[in-house]
N, C-alpha and C positions, 0 to 999 in steps of 0.2 A: 615738085619734091621739096620738102622742108629742108632748109639749110641746117647743117650741123652746128650746134652751139660752140661758141668760143669763150674760153675763160681767160681773163687777163689777170695775172698775178702781180703785176707791177714789179716792185723791187723785192717782193717776198720770196725767199728761198725755201727749199725743202728742210734745211736745217733750222728754219724759223717757224715751221708749221704749215707750209704751203700744201702739204698733202691733205689737210683737212678741207680746203676749198675744192681741191680736185675730187676728193672722195664724195663731197656733197654734190658736186655737179654731175657726177656719174650715177648717183644713187637712183635717179628716176629714169635713166636711159635703159633701153632693152639691150640684151647681149648682142654684140655686133655693131652697135651704133658707135659713132665717133664723137670725140670731144676735142676741139682744138684748144691748145694751151699756148699762151704767149706770156712773156714777161721779160724783165730786164736783168735777172740774175744770170751771171755768166755760166754757172754750172747747171742751169735748169735742165737742158736736155739729158745730161748724164744722170742727175738725181731722179728725174722723172722716169727714165727708162728703168733704173734700178728699183724704184718703188713699184712701178707697174708690174714688173716681172714677179716681184714678191707677192703682189695682190692678185695675180692671175689675169692681168689685162695685157693687151698688146700695145705696141707703140710703133708708129711709122713716121719717118721724117717728112717734114712739110716741103712740098715742091710747088706750091701754088702761088708763092710770092705775095700772100695776103697778110704777112706779118706773123702768121702762126709758126711757132718754132717746132711743134711736134703735134701729132694726132694720137690720142689715146683711144684704143679700140676696146670698148666695154666687154670684159670677159664674163664668165658665169661662175668662176670658182667660188666667189664669195656667196653667190646665190645657192650653189650646191652645198656649201658649208652649212647653211641654215635650213636646208631642204626638209629635214626631219625634226626641226626644233619644235619644242612645245613649251608652254608656260607652266612653271612649277606651281601647281594648284589651280590652274585655270586663268582666265583673263583678268580676274580681279586680284589685286595685291592682298586683300583680306580673305580670299577664298581658301577655306580649310577643308581639305578632302578627308574622306574616311580612311584613306591609306596613302601614305607618301611613297613615291617611286624612288627606290634607292639610287637610280641613275641621276636624280636631281642633285645628289651630293650636298654641297654647301651653298648651292644657289639660293638667292633670296626668294622668298615666296612671291610669285607673280613675275619673276624674271623669265626672259626667253632663254631656254637652256639649249646650248649647242649640243648635238648628239655626240656620244662618245665621252671620253674623260673618265676620271676616277669615280668609283661608287663606294664611299666610305661605309664601313660596316656598322651602321646603326641598326640594332636589332629591334628597337621599339618604333615601328613604322605604322602601327595601327592607332588611329585617333582614340578609340575607346579604351585602349590600354593605358593611356596617360592623361586623358582630358578631363577637365571640369569647366563648365560654362563660366564659373566665377574666376577662372585663372587670369584673364586680361585685366579685370577691374581690381583683383587682389594684388596683381603685380604693380599696377599704378599706385595703389594704396601703400604697398610695401616700400616703393621707391620714395614716396612722399614722407614716409615715417622713419626714414633712416636717421640715426643719431650718432653723434661723435662722442666717444667716451670722455675726452678732455673737456667738452663743453656741457654735456648732460649730467656729469657726476661731479659733485663738489669734493674732490679728493683731499683738499687742504683744510676742510672743516675740522675744527678742534673737538676731540672727544677722548675720553679715557675709559677703558673697560677693565674690570678685574681680569686677572690672568686666565682664570678658568673659562670665563665668558669669551674672551678673545680666542682662546684655543678652540672653543666650540664653533665659533664663526669660521675659523680657518679650516676646521675639519669639514664643515658643510660646504665651504667654497671649493675645497679639494675634490669632494664628491661631485659637485656641479661641473667642474672643469672636465672631469673624466667622462661624464655623461654627455656633455656638450661636444666633446671631441668626436664621440660616436655620431652624434646628431649632425655634425659637420661633414663627416666622411660619407655618410649614406646618401644625402641628396646630391653631393658632388659626383658620386659614382653613377647615380641614376641619370642625372642630366646628360652625362657623356654618352649615354646609350640612346637618347631620344633623337629622332630625326629632326633636323632644324625646321622642317615644315611646321612643327608644333612649337614654334619659338616662344610663345607666351608661357608654356609650361617650363621650358628650359630657363627662361629669364626668371621666373618665379623661384625655381629651385636654386638658381645662382644667388639670388638675393637671400634665400633661406640659408644657404651655406655661409654667405657673408654675415648674416645675423649671428650664426653660431660661432663664427670666428671672433666676432666682437664680444660675444658672451664669454668665450674662453679668456679673452683678454681682460675683461673687467672683473671676472671672478678671480682670476689669478692675481690681478693687482690688489683686490681687496684682501685676499689671503696674505699677501706679503706686505700689506700697508704698514704694519707695525714692526717689520723687520724680522719676523720669525720664519720658520720653515713650514712647508706644506704638511698636511696631515697624512693619513694612511689610505692605501688603496688595497682593497681586499680581493682575493682570488675570485670569490663568488660574484662580486660586482663586475669584474672584468669578464667572467664567464657569461653573465647575463647579457652584457653588451655585445659579446662576440656572436651570440645567436642572431642579433640584428644585422651584423655585418655580413653574415653568410647567406641571408635570404636573397635569392636571385630575382624573384618575381616582383615587378614594380608595385603592383597593387598590394601584395602581401607585405612588402617592406614598408610601404606608406601606412598601412594599417597598424602594424606592430609598432613602428616608430611614432607616427604622428597622432593616430587616433587613440591608441592605448598609452604609449610611453609619454609623449609630450603632453597628452591630455592630462595624465596624472601629475606631470610637472607643473601644470597650471595651478593645481591645488597646492603643491609644495611651495611654489614661488609666492602665492598668496599668503601661505602660512608664514614664510620668512618675512614678508612685508609686515604682517601683523606683529610678529615677535622680534623684529630686528632690534638689537640693542644699541644701534648707532645709525646716524643718518646715511652714511655711505652704503652700508649693507642694505638699508631700505631702498635706496636709489637704484642700486645695481639689480636687485631682484625685481623691482617694479618695472624698470625699463625692459628687462629681459622678458618679463611676462607679456608685455605688449607685443613683442615679436613672436613669442611662442603661440599666442592666440591665433595669429595668421597662419602659422604652420598647421595647426590643428584644423582650422577652417578649410584649408585646401585639402587636407587628407580626407576629411569627412565628405566634402563636395565631390572629390574624385570618386570615392567609393560609392556614393549615391548615384553618380552618373553611370558607373560600371554596373552596379546592381540592376539598373533599369534595362540594360542590354544583355546581361549575363545572369540567367536564373541560378546558375551553379555557384555564383560568387560567394554567397553566405556559407555554403558548405566548405569552400576553400578557406575562407577566413577562420571558420571554426577549426579546421584541420591545422592551420598555422599556429593558433593559440595552443592547441593540444600538443603539437610536436614540440613547441618551445617549452611548455610546462614539463613534459616528460624529460627533455634534455637537461632541465635545471632541477629536477626532482631531488637530486642528492646534494645540491649545493646549499650553502648556509644562508642564502638570501641576502638581505640588506646588511651591509657592514655594521657591526655592533657599535663601532665608534661613531658612525653617522647617526644611528638611532639615538644613542646617548646624547650626542651633541644637540639634536633636535629637542630632546627633553629638557636639557639645560637651558637652551634659548627660550623655550616656552615658560620655564620655571622662573628664570630671571634672578633667582637667589638660592642659597644653599640651606633651605629649611625643609623639614619633612613635608610640610603642607605645600610648599612651593613645588617640590619635586613631584608630589602627587598630582598637582594641577598640570605640571608640564607633561607628565606621562599620559594623563587623560587627554591633553590637547593633541598629542601625537596619535593617540588612538582615534580621536575624532578626525584627524587629518587622513588617516588610512580609510576611515569610513567615507569621508568626502570623496576620496579618490575612487573608491569602489562605486559610489553612487554616480559619479561623473562618467565613469567608464560604461556603466549600465545605460545611462542616458544616451550616450553616443552610439552604443550598440543598438539600442531601440530605434534611433534615427536611421540606422542602416537596415532596418527591417527585421531585426531579431525579436522574437516574442520576449516579454518581460522576464519569464522564468529562465529562458536560455541565455538572455543577456546577463542575468545575475550569476548564472553558472560560469559563463566564460570569463566574466570579470574576476571571479574568485580564483580563476586559474592563472591570472596575470602574474608576472614575476614579482616577488617580494622586494626586488631591488628598485621598484617604482618605474624605471624607464624600460 
C-alpha cells in the first residue's frame, strides 16, 4: 500500500499563505485520501482545522509519532462545487459562440464558470445581432489612433477672425456638440446591453463613446476659445436626435446613427476642414473625422454581416427610415442658424458673389451627403433606385 504523502510547512503559518501549499498537495488526491501536515508554527493545528472545515475536508489528530501534526482527509465538496462547471465559450479563450449563455454573467470568455450565481440581464446575447468580423481589428486600430486634445490641437496658435465669421464658427461648433452628445449616448446605451462574451464589440463601442466625448470637448473648447457664448439649439434639431435615442433595436440604431447620420457627418467635417477660417477649427474637424470614419466602418460592416444571415434586414432598415421620416415630417429640419453659418464659412466674405459661392457650396455639401448615403445603402444590398429614395428621406438635420 502506498504511504500517504506528508507536507512540511516549515515555519510557514496559515496567516502567511500556508493554505496554498496544502491546497496544492490535496489537488491530485482522490476523496478520502489523507495528507499529513507538519510544521513549526505553534498555531498550525488550530488554523489547519479551521481552514479544512471551511473547504469541506476532514482533519484527524496524528497519533503515529512520525512528526506529523495532523492528517487532512481529502473531501469532495470542492469537487462537487465544480461538477457542472463549463467554459464560457468553450475550451479556447478566443472561442466565440453563436449565442452566449446568460448564466456566464461577467465571466471572462474561456473561464471555467462555477454553476449558479447571478445572471445579469444582457438582452443582446446572439452573436449575429451585434457582430462584425472587422470588430477586433477595428478596435485595435481605434485604440492605436486615440489622441489627446491638448497635444493634437494647437489651442494657443494666434489668429484673428471678423466677428461675423467667429460667430459662424461658434454656431457650427454648438450644432456639432449637440449631435455628438447624441452620438455618445447611443453607443454607451447599446454596449451595456451586449453580453460580455462579445467583448470586442463592447470594447469598440466603448472607444466610440470615448471618441464622442472627446469631440464634445474639442468642439466646445473651440466654440468658447474667444470668450463668447455658444450659439442656438433648435427644437427641430433636438427632435431629430430624439428619434435616434428612442430606437431600441441594435442594428437599426447602428444604421440610423452610424451609416446614415455619422456617414453624412463625414461630408460635413470634410466641408468644415476645407472652409475652416482658422487652424484650430481645421484641426478639430480633421481629427474628429478620423474617428467618425471608424464608427461608420463598423456600422456598415455589422449590417453587412447581419444582412448575410437575415434576409428580412433590408425591409426593417427601410421601415426605420420611413418611420423616422414620418415622425419628423412636420419639423423645420436643419436649424436655419446652422445653415446660414455654413454659407458664411464657405463664402469667407460679405459680398454678393461670395455669398452666392457659399450657398452653392452648401448645396453641393448636401448633394455629397446624399450620394454618400446612397453609396453605403448600395453596399448593404439596396438597388440603386431604392437607395436614392431612402437617402432622400433622411432627416434634413444631417445626423
